[in-house]
N, C-alpha and C positions, 0 to 999 in steps of 0.2 A: 221910519226908515231904519233898516239894519245898518249899523255902523261898525266898521272894523275898529279894533282898539287903536288908540293913538300911539304915535311913536313908530319906529321902523325896525324891522329885523335886519340883521346883517345880511348881505346878499347870499342867497342859498348856494350851497357848495355845488349843487348840480348845475347851476347857471354859470358859476365862475369857471367850472371845468370845461365848458364848451364855448365860453364867450371870447376867448383869446386865440382861437385856432387860426382864423383867417387873418392875414396881415393887411389886406386891402380889399375893397369892393371890386376893384378891377380884376384881381386874380380870380375871384369867384365868377365874374361875368364871362371871363375867357375860358373857364374850364368847361370841357365837354360834359353834357349830362350823362348820368349812369345808363339811362335808357332813353331812346328817342321819344317814346310814348308811354303813358300810363293810362290804363283803362280800369274803371272802378264800377262796382255794383254794390247795392246795399240799401240802407235806410237813412234816417236822419243823422246818424253818427258819421255819415260819409257824404251826404247830399250837399253839394256846393252851390245849388241854386235851381235845380230842376223844378222844385216845388213852386217857385215863383212863376214859371212859365205854365205849369199845369193847373195851378190853383190860385192864380194871381188875384182873383176877386173874392176868395173865400175868407171871410172874417174869422173862421174857426182855426185858422193856421197862423198863430202869432209870429212865427219866424219871418213872416213877410213884412213886419212892421217894427218900428223902434219899440223898446230899446235893444232889440236883437242887433248884433253887429256893431255895437257902439264902441267897443274897445279898439279894434284893429282897423276895420273898414270904415267906421264912423257912419254907417248906414246899414240898413237891413239888406242882406243879400240872399236870404232864404236859408242860410246856415242856422242850425238850431244851437246857437251859442252866442256869446258876446263877441267872439272873434273867430280865430282860425280853428280848424278841425285837424284830426290826426293826418288825414290825407294831404292837407295843406302843408303841414310840417314835413311829411315824407317827400312831397314834390319839391319843397324848398331845399331839403337836404340833398336831393338827387340832381339839383341843378336845373329843374324844370319850372315853368310857370305854373300857377295854380291850375288845377285840372278843370277845363271848361265843362259846364253842364251840357249834356247832349242837346237839350231843348234850347240852348242858347247859341247853337251853331247852325249855319245854313249851307256852308260849302265845305268841300274837302279840306281847303286851306285852314278852316277854323279848327280842324282836329289834327293839326300838324304835330301837336304834343300829346294827343290822346283825347279821351272824353270820359265824362262821369255820367253814369246811368242811374246812380242811386237817387232815391226819392224819399223824402221824409214821410213816415207812416207806412212804408212798404213792408210787405210780408214775404216770406219765402214761399208760402203756399197760397193757393188761390182763394178768393172769397167763398167759392162754392164749398171748399173743404170745411171751412168754419161753419157756414150756415147749416150744412148737413149734420153738424155736431152741436147745434143749438147756440152758436156764438153769433151775435149780430155783426154784420160786416157790410160796409158800403160797396156798391157795385164799382165805384171808381177807385177802389183800393189798388194800388200798383203792387205787383208781385214779381218774383224773379223771372218767370217765363216772359212777362212783358218786357222787362229790362233786356233780356236776351234777344227778344224780337227786335228791339230798337238797335241793339248792337249789330245784328245781321243787316238791318237796313243801312246802318252807317258803313258797313263793309261794302255794300253795293255802291255806295257813293265813292269810297276810297279806291275800290278795285274796278275802275272803269274798263269797259271793253271785255269784261269777263276774265280779267287777268288774276285768277285766284292763286297762281303760283307766286306772283308778286305779293299778293296779300299774305300768303303764308310766310314769306320772308319778313314782312312787317310784324306779323304775329310772333314769329320766333324771337324778334329783338325787343318786344314790348314787355312791360311789367303789368300783371293783372292783379288787382285787389278785389277779391271776391268776398265782400262783406265789410263791416259786420252786418249780418242778416240773421233773422230768427227772433230777435228781441220782441218785435211787435206780434209775432205769432203767439207769444206768451203774455205780453202786456194786455192785449185786447181781451182775451179770456179772463185774465186776472181782474181787470177793471170791471168786467161784467158780472163778477161774483163766482166764477167757476173755481172749483177746488184745485189745489196744486196737484193732487193725485190724478185727477182727470187730465190735467194739462200735460203731465209727464207722458201720457200716451201719444201726444202729438210729436214729441221730440224725434222718434225714429223717422217720421215722415219729413220733418224739417231737414234732418241730416241727409236723407235720401235726395231731397230736392237740391240742396247745395252740391252734393256729389254729382248729380246729373248735369248741373250747369258747368262744373269743373270739367267733366268728361267731354261735354260739347265744345268747350273752349279749346281743350287739348286736340280734339278732332279737327278744329279749324287751324291749328298750328301753334297754339300757345305753348311756350316752353318754361316760363317762369311765373308762378302764381303764388300770391300771398293770401292766406285764408285766415281771417281773424276769428277768435273765440268771442263768446258773449261776455259782457262786463259783469261785475258783481252786483246784481240787481238788489240785493239786500242792503246796499249802501245808498240807494236812491231815496232822497228825502220824501217824495210823494208816497212811496211804499212804507217808509218808516212811520209816516203819519197814518196811513190807511190801516196798517197792520200792527199798530202800537200794542205792546203787550206788557202785562204786569209781571210776567215770568222772566226771571233773570236768565234762565237757560235758553230762552229764545234769541238771545243776542250773543254775538261773538265778543269774547273778552278783549279789552284794550280799545277796540275800534267802535263798538256799539252798533254794528250792522246786524241785520236780521239773519241769523244763522241758517234757518230753513230755506230762505230765499237764495242765499249764496250757494247752499248745497244743490239747489236746483240748477243754478248756472253752471256749477261744476259738473253736474250730470250731463247737461247739453255738451259741454266742452269735452268730456271724456268720450262721448259717442263720436264727436267730430274728430278727435285725435285718432281714434281707432279707424274711422273711415278714411282719413287722409293716409294712414299707413297702408291700407288696402289699395288705394289709388296709386301710391308710390310703387307698389309691387307690380301693378298692372302697366305702369308707364315709367319704367326705370330711366328713360332718357329725358324725363321732365322733372324740373325742380319745383316741388310743392312745399311751401314754407308755412308752417303753423305760426300765426301771430297771436301770442298769448295776451290779449287785451285784459283778461281777468287778472293775471299775475302782475302786469305792469300797472294796472289801476290800483291793485291792493298795495303796491309800494306807496302810492299817493296817500291812501287811507292810513297806512301803518306809520309812515314817516312824513306827515304833511309839511313839517317845518323845512325839510330838504328842498321843497318846491315853493317855499314862500307862502304856503297855505296855512291859514289859522283856523278855518271852520270847514272841515272836510264833509260834514254831514248836514250842513245848512245851505239852503239855496240863497244865492245873491238876489235874485229877482223873483218876487212872488207875494205870498200872503204873510200873515203875522203869527203863524203857529210856531211851535218850538223848533221846527226844522226849516223855518222860512217859507212854509207853504200852508195853504188852507184849502178846504173843500170848495169854497165859493169864489176864491180869487186866484187868478193865474197871471203869470208874467205877461204883461201886455193887455190884460183885461181888468176892468173895474178899478178899484182903489189899490192897485198893486204898489209895491215899494221896490226900490233898487238900492243895493248896498253902495257904499262910498267907493270901495276898491274891489272890483271883481277878481283881481289877481290873488286875493286872500281867501277865495272860496273855491272848492272843488266842484260844486254844482252851480250851474247858471240859473236854471228855471225850475229846479225840483225834479226834472226828468232827464235833462241833458247836462253833460259836464261843461265846465267853464273852459275858456281857452287855456288857463293855467293847468288844468287837469289833462286836457288833450295833449298839451305840450309834454307833460310828465310822462304820459303813456307813450308818446312818440319817441322820447329819449330812451325809454326802456326797451323799445323795439329796435331802434337803430343803433344804439350804443350799449345796450345792456344784454341780458341773457334771455329775453322774452320772445325770441324767434327761433324755431327749430326746423331745419338747420339755421344757424345764425345768418341773418341777412347780409352781414358784412362779408361772409364767405363767398357770396356771388356778386359782390360789388367791388372787386379789386381795383377797377378803373374809376373809382368814385371817391376822389379826395374830398369832395364837398360834404360827404356824409358826416364827417367829424365836426363840421361847422354848425350843426344844428344848435339854435339858440344864440348864435352870434348876433352882434348888433346890426348886422347888415339886413335891412328889411327887404324882403322879396315881394315884388309887386305882381299883381295879376296882369295877364296880357289880354284880358277881356273885361268888359264892363257891363254889368247888369243894369 
């Protein structure tokens, strides 16, 4: 078992800074939410449980079983972590319940606070795109066009009697989180042995697909969209194991992440930033916010002690290799091990961040400088946003 060092750190400054803002739970409960609804699209970094409904009997998907979810929910919910995700912290900060997975709702009332269409393992592009380029891909792989189709189906439920004008009003007032998406468009080819040079050719298509979904949502009436970047994949323990190198220049100084992989993430993010700027020019009446997941995550890797993290490049749950992972053992499979204190690790299972890392990223987005334009600039009526990380636990209004 991986054990964290004995003894305790003093409470991280970043937690202290936000833990004393709200004076009482009652004041939080009475505050109006920043947005009446949040709608989300993406992959496992955002999926709050759709995977449990779509693949509930699939033993290849470990997030459906313990020890996933052990820290906060104390059960597996389909989230790819030990606890909450970035979207959970965003919903909490904005005064909303955790966003219900689309496949966990049945009536319009179930989506009174929004819906989450993200699915673990989802890609931006279709399976056909990858198969045509020699990358194996399952037929049941969810992709962005499918998530958008589900969203349109939900609108048909919410906008009864063909009242699309009323639906546009709802869209105008809602917050949309489009991503993170695209990571699996690169993960799957990388894991199948394709070179990073060939995979770079996929990126313009990935960005174009994200752009088309944003454009479609704007056409339906969306006025406020948050679009996340990709995270620094060179800091993922599974990749650090798979692409371990004897060359010092392959690693970033101080943090030990793989330089060439992080440069690829930055390439994706640069194309995304450029495309969002184009969309802003085309839709000047729409607020399109770039959420720099990469930059916020790098804060965790560069200064882990600020977030109470001691082992930023080691997985809490997994195998027994130097990065807490191995080729033959995965979290939830075989003779895996789980660390004593997940809060001291940035990675949960070698591929996905821990709740502590997700929280650090969320703080960087909501209270730091990692959204452009700053998300606080459009949430003037949102006093709850400064209470992120308070001792008040926010409970879900649905049960998987």
